[in-house]
C-alpha positions as CSV (number, residue, x, y, z in Angstrom):
1,X,65.0,122.6,84.0
2,X,62.6,121.3,86.7
3,X,62.6,117.5,86.8
4,X,65.6,117.1,84.7
5,X,67.7,114.1,85.4
6,X,70.5,114.5,87.9
7,X,74.0,114.2,86.3
8,X,77.2,112.8,87.7
9,X,80.4,111.2,86.2
10,X,83.8,109.7,86.9
11,X,86.9,111.5,85.6
12,X,90.3,110.1,85.0
13,X,92.9,109.7,82.3
14,X,92.6,107.0,81.0
15,X,89.1,106.1,82.1
16,X,87.8,103.1,80.1
17,X,88.8,100.7,82.9
18,X,86.6,102.4,85.5
19,X,83.8,100.3,87.0
20,X,82.1,103.4,88.4
21,X,79.5,103.6,85.6
22,X,78.5,100.0,86.2
23,X,78.2,100.6,90.0
24,X,76.2,103.8,89.9
25,X,74.2,102.6,86.9
26,X,73.1,99.6,89.0
27,X,71.9,101.8,91.8
28,X,70.2,104.3,89.6
29,X,68.2,101.4,88.0
30,X,67.5,99.8,91.4
31,X,66.4,103.0,93.1
32,X,64.4,104.3,90.2
33,X,66.1,107.8,90.5
34,X,66.1,109.8,87.4
35,X,69.9,110.3,86.8
36,X,72.7,109.8,84.4
37,X,76.3,108.7,85.2
38,X,79.1,108.7,82.7
39,X,82.8,108.3,82.3
40,X,84.9,111.3,81.1
41,X,88.5,111.2,80.0
42,X,90.1,114.5,81.2
43,X,93.7,115.3,80.3
44,X,95.6,116.6,83.3
45,X,96.4,119.9,81.5
46,X,92.6,120.6,81.2
47,X,91.4,119.1,84.4
48,X,90.6,122.3,86.3
49,X,88.8,124.0,83.3
50,X,86.9,120.8,82.6
51,X,85.7,120.4,86.2
52,X,84.5,124.0,86.3
53,X,82.7,123.4,83.0
54,X,80.8,120.5,84.6
55,X,79.8,122.7,87.5
56,X,78.4,125.2,84.9
57,X,76.6,122.4,83.1
58,X,74.7,121.5,86.3
59,X,76.4,118.3,87.3
60,X,76.0,117.2,90.9
61,X,79.6,116.1,91.2
62,X,82.2,113.6,90.0
63,X,84.2,110.7,91.2
64,X,87.9,111.2,90.7
65,X,90.4,108.5,89.8
66,X,94.1,108.6,88.7
67,X,95.9,110.8,88.0
68,X,93.6,113.6,89.3
69,X,93.1,112.9,93.0
70,X,95.6,115.4,94.3
71,X,94.6,118.0,91.6
72,X,91.0,117.6,92.8
73,X,91.9,118.4,96.3
74,X,93.8,121.5,95.3
75,X,91.0,122.7,93.0
76,X,88.2,122.5,95.7
77,X,86.7,125.5,97.4
78,X,86.3,123.4,100.6
79,X,87.7,120.2,101.8
80,X,86.5,117.7,104.3
81,X,88.7,116.5,107.1
82,X,89.3,112.9,105.7
83,X,90.4,114.2,102.3
84,X,92.7,116.7,104.0
85,X,94.3,114.0,106.1
86,X,94.6,111.6,103.2
87,X,96.0,114.4,100.9
88,X,93.8,113.5,98.0
89,X,90.1,113.6,96.9
90,X,88.2,110.9,95.1
91,X,84.8,112.7,95.2
92,X,84.0,116.3,94.2
93,X,80.5,117.5,95.1
94,X,79.1,120.6,93.5
95,X,76.7,122.8,95.4
96,X,75.6,126.3,94.4
97,X,78.5,126.7,92.2
98,X,81.1,125.6,94.8
99,X,83.3,122.6,94.8
100,X,83.8,120.5,97.9
101,X,86.5,117.8,98.0
102,X,85.7,114.5,99.9
103,X,87.5,111.2,100.2
104,X,85.5,108.0,100.6
105,X,88.4,105.5,100.2
106,X,88.9,105.2,104.0
107,X,85.1,104.6,104.5
108,X,85.1,102.0,101.7
109,X,88.1,100.1,103.1
110,X,86.6,99.9,106.6
111,X,83.1,98.9,105.4
112,X,84.6,96.1,103.3
113,X,86.8,94.9,106.2
114,X,84.7,95.3,109.3
115,X,82.4,92.3,108.8
116,X,85.4,90.0,109.1
117,X,86.5,91.4,112.5
118,X,83.6,90.0,114.4
119,X,83.0,93.3,116.1
120,X,86.5,93.6,117.4
121,X,89.1,96.3,116.7
122,X,92.5,94.8,116.3
123,X,95.2,96.2,118.5
124,X,97.8,95.8,115.9
125,X,98.0,95.9,112.1
126,X,100.7,95.4,109.4
127,X,100.2,97.5,106.3
128,X,102.1,96.6,103.2
129,X,102.8,99.6,100.9
130,X,103.2,103.3,101.4
131,X,101.5,104.8,98.4
132,X,98.2,106.7,98.0
133,X,96.0,103.7,99.0
134,X,98.0,103.2,102.1
135,X,97.3,106.8,103.2
136,X,93.5,106.0,103.2
137,X,94.0,102.7,105.0
138,X,96.1,104.3,107.7
139,X,93.5,107.0,108.2
140,X,90.7,104.3,108.5
141,X,92.7,102.3,111.0
142,X,93.4,105.3,113.2
143,X,89.7,106.3,113.1
144,X,88.7,102.8,114.1
145,X,91.0,102.8,117.1
146,X,93.9,100.6,116.0
147,X,96.8,101.8,118.2
148,X,99.9,100.0,116.9
149,X,100.5,100.0,113.1
150,X,103.5,98.6,111.2
151,X,104.0,100.2,107.8
152,X,106.2,98.3,105.3
153,X,107.5,99.5,102.0
154,X,110.2,98.5,99.5
155,X,111.6,102.0,99.9
156,X,112.0,102.3,103.7
157,X,112.4,106.1,103.5
158,X,109.0,106.4,102.0
159,X,107.3,104.4,104.8
160,X,109.3,106.5,107.3
161,X,108.0,109.8,105.7
162,X,104.4,108.6,105.7
163,X,104.7,107.3,109.3
164,X,106.0,110.7,110.4
165,X,103.2,112.5,108.6
166,X,100.3,110.4,109.7
167,X,101.3,109.1,113.2
168,X,98.9,111.2,115.2
169,X,96.4,109.0,117.1
170,X,98.4,105.8,116.6
171,X,102.0,104.6,116.7
172,X,103.2,103.8,113.1
173,X,106.5,101.9,112.9
174,X,108.2,101.9,109.5
175,X,109.7,98.6,108.4
176,X,111.5,97.3,105.3
177,X,109.7,94.9,103.1
178,X,112.1,92.0,103.8
179,X,111.6,92.6,107.5
180,X,107.9,92.6,107.2
181,X,107.9,89.3,105.4
182,X,110.0,87.9,108.2
183,X,107.6,89.4,110.7
184,X,104.6,87.6,109.1
185,X,106.5,84.3,109.3
186,X,107.6,84.7,112.9
187,X,104.8,86.6,114.8
188,X,101.1,86.2,114.8
189,X,99.4,89.4,113.7
190,X,95.7,90.1,114.1
191,X,95.4,92.1,110.8
192,X,97.5,92.2,107.6
193,X,96.6,94.5,104.7
194,X,98.3,94.8,101.3
195,X,97.9,98.2,99.8
196,X,100.7,97.8,97.2
197,X,100.4,96.8,93.6
198,X,102.1,93.5,94.4
199,X,99.8,90.7,93.4
200,X,97.9,92.8,90.9
201,X,97.5,91.3,87.4
202,X,100.8,91.8,85.6
203,X,102.8,92.5,88.9
204,X,105.0,90.3,91.1
205,X,103.0,88.4,93.7
206,X,103.5,88.4,97.4
207,X,104.8,84.9,98.1
208,X,105.3,85.0,101.9
209,X,104.1,81.8,103.5
210,X,102.5,83.6,106.5
211,X,104.0,80.8,108.7
212,X,103.1,82.4,112.0
213,X,99.5,83.4,111.2
214,X,96.5,81.5,112.3
215,X,92.7,81.5,112.0
216,X,92.7,84.5,114.3
217,X,94.5,86.5,111.6
218,X,92.5,88.6,109.1
219,X,94.3,89.1,105.8
220,X,92.9,91.8,103.5
221,X,94.3,92.5,100.0
222,X,92.9,95.6,98.4
223,X,93.9,94.3,94.9
224,X,90.8,93.1,93.1
225,X,92.2,91.9,89.8
226,X,92.7,89.0,90.4
227,X,90.3,88.6,93.3
228,X,92.3,85.7,94.8
229,X,95.9,87.0,95.0
230,X,98.8,84.9,96.0
231,X,98.8,86.5,99.4
232,X,95.1,85.5,100.0
233,X,95.9,82.0,98.8
234,X,98.7,81.7,101.4
235,X,96.4,83.1,104.0
236,X,93.7,80.5,103.2
237,X,96.3,77.7,103.5
238,X,97.1,78.9,107.0
239,X,93.3,79.1,107.9
240,X,93.2,82.9,108.2
241,X,90.1,84.9,107.4
242,X,90.5,86.6,104.1
243,X,89.0,89.8,102.5
244,X,89.5,90.6,98.8
245,X,89.6,94.1,97.5
246,X,86.5,94.3,95.4
247,X,84.3,95.3,98.3
248,X,86.3,98.4,99.0
249,X,85.7,99.6,95.4
250,X,81.9,99.0,95.8
251,X,81.6,100.5,99.3
252,X,83.6,103.7,98.6
253,X,80.9,104.5,95.9
254,X,78.0,104.5,98.4
255,X,78.6,108.0,100.0
256,X,79.2,109.5,96.5
257,X,76.0,108.1,95.1
258,X,74.1,109.6,98.1
259,X,75.8,113.0,97.6
260,X,75.1,113.0,93.9
261,X,71.6,111.5,93.7
262,X,70.2,111.6,97.3
263,X,69.6,107.8,97.5
264,X,70.8,105.5,100.3
265,X,72.0,102.3,98.7
266,X,73.7,99.0,99.7
267,X,76.3,96.7,98.4
268,X,74.6,93.4,97.6
269,X,75.4,90.1,95.7
270,X,73.8,91.4,92.6
271,X,75.9,94.5,92.3
272,X,79.1,92.5,93.1
273,X,78.3,89.8,90.5
274,X,77.5,92.5,87.9
275,X,80.9,94.1,88.5
276,X,82.7,90.8,88.5
277,X,81.2,89.9,85.1
278,X,82.0,93.3,83.7
279,X,85.6,92.9,84.7
280,X,85.8,89.3,83.5
281,X,86.5,87.9,86.9
282,X,83.9,85.2,86.7
């Protein structure tokens, strides 16, 4: 129907925790674009059929969260390079009956981090964790020109496998978690990023004192509940620059909003405060 509202959604299982409706709803309101954005709980067994049904119903696309990101990549007719390298898709765009897989997590990570780097690209970075989030972070660091990356994980073999897979434009050195904690206490590092679940509400915190880190170190924890993790608290004690994880969540939504609704939007204090209140963080 001509002039009908544009439709998009976020899909996952479960989905009630998603902040995407709050984020996209804020931008629909602020831009005045006629559109709707909803949260849909799709069981993994029905994922492919339900996505194709949304295409038939005239949706512009969907954001994808756990546990569907790899299935979304496999379902798509076409895939952008970033999603292919990360091995997962968090955004499906529907065009003329076709499904394109994209991944905006690397973009969101770098947009959130970059203002704290003062225009400089670190030569070296330590990445903690070797799960799905780490893949997006590693791709973003490589694209930004970081040449030397240390990848630490509790299971060293997983870090080794991911390093072997993604070490294309930068050297990625796998390291055990204990050795990484020793490294943070013994060597100054320009950039430290936690991509693991350590420090998340209900999980064990990262209690390393960061004894060798200084105000020249940037520490980014992509965990955003709580906003101030034990790792970031330790970093502040050392005088490091700190970056919490909420901005990554907000920034990764921007390219999806533009793809779905055609509007260019920004992450501002009003949006951040709205999401913080929705999550009970303030």
